[in-house]
C-alpha positions as CSV (number, residue, x, y, z in Angstrom):
1,M,-17.5,1.7,1.6
2,A,-14.2,3.3,2.3
3,M,-11.1,1.6,3.8
4,D,-9.5,2.6,7.0
5,A,-5.8,3.6,6.9
6,A,-5.0,1.1,9.7
7,E,-6.6,-1.7,7.6
8,I,-4.5,-0.8,4.6
9,E,-1.3,-0.8,6.7
10,R,-2.3,-4.2,8.3
11,M,-2.9,-5.9,5.0
12,I,0.5,-4.6,3.6
13,K,2.4,-5.7,6.7
14,E,0.6,-9.1,6.6
15,A,2.0,-9.7,3.0
16,L,5.3,-7.9,3.6
17,P,6.2,-8.6,7.3
18,D,9.4,-6.5,7.2
19,A,7.7,-3.5,5.6
20,Q,7.7,0.0,7.1
21,V,4.4,1.6,6.0
22,Q,3.2,5.1,6.2
23,I,-0.3,5.9,5.1
24,D,-1.7,9.4,4.6
25,D,-5.3,10.2,4.0
26,L,-5.0,12.8,1.2
27,R,-8.5,14.3,1.3
28,G,-9.8,13.2,4.7
29,D,-12.5,11.1,3.0
30,G,-11.1,7.6,3.7
31,D,-11.0,7.1,0.0
32,H,-7.8,8.7,-1.3
33,Y,-4.6,7.7,0.3
34,A,-0.8,8.0,-0.3
35,A,1.4,5.2,1.0
36,T,5.1,4.9,1.4
37,V,6.2,1.3,1.7
38,V,9.8,0.3,2.5
39,S,10.7,-3.4,2.2
40,A,13.6,-5.6,1.4
41,A,11.2,-7.7,-0.7
42,F,11.5,-4.9,-3.3
43,A,15.2,-5.4,-3.9
44,G,16.0,-6.1,-7.5
45,L,12.4,-5.5,-8.7
46,S,11.2,-2.9,-11.1
47,R,9.0,-0.2,-9.7
48,V,6.0,-1.8,-11.5
49,K,6.7,-5.1,-9.8
50,Q,7.1,-3.4,-6.4
51,H,3.7,-1.8,-6.8
52,Q,2.2,-5.0,-8.0
53,L,3.3,-6.7,-4.7
54,V,1.6,-3.9,-2.7
55,Y,-1.6,-4.1,-4.8
56,A,-1.6,-7.9,-4.4
57,A,-1.4,-7.4,-0.6
58,L,-4.7,-5.4,-0.8
59,K,-6.5,-8.5,-2.2
60,G,-8.6,-6.9,-4.9
61,R,-9.8,-3.9,-2.9
62,M,-8.2,-1.4,-5.2
63,G,-10.9,0.3,-7.3
64,G,-13.6,-0.9,-4.9
65,Q,-13.3,-0.2,-1.2
66,L,-10.1,1.7,-1.9
67,H,-10.6,4.2,-4.7
68,A,-7.1,5.8,-5.0
69,L,-3.7,5.0,-3.6
70,A,-0.6,7.0,-4.6
71,L,2.2,4.6,-4.0
72,T,5.9,5.2,-3.2
73,T,8.0,2.0,-2.8
74,Q,11.6,1.8,-1.6
75,T,14.2,-0.7,-0.4
76,P,15.8,-0.1,3.0
């Protein structure tokens, strides 16, 4: 079962309320996405820690409902 882009965005914004989120469906299959997430919560964190925050927001759906997510994280 694939995830909808709106659901991915909602979950990220729920965990990171100040986040600006852009989701792109890379293949049109609802299974391979690219996300750009901009949040002040990333300040001072390594890129790995920033990505871990986003993955945590997805509550274990990575590798299951969400097959692939190419992630770009930035601070405002």
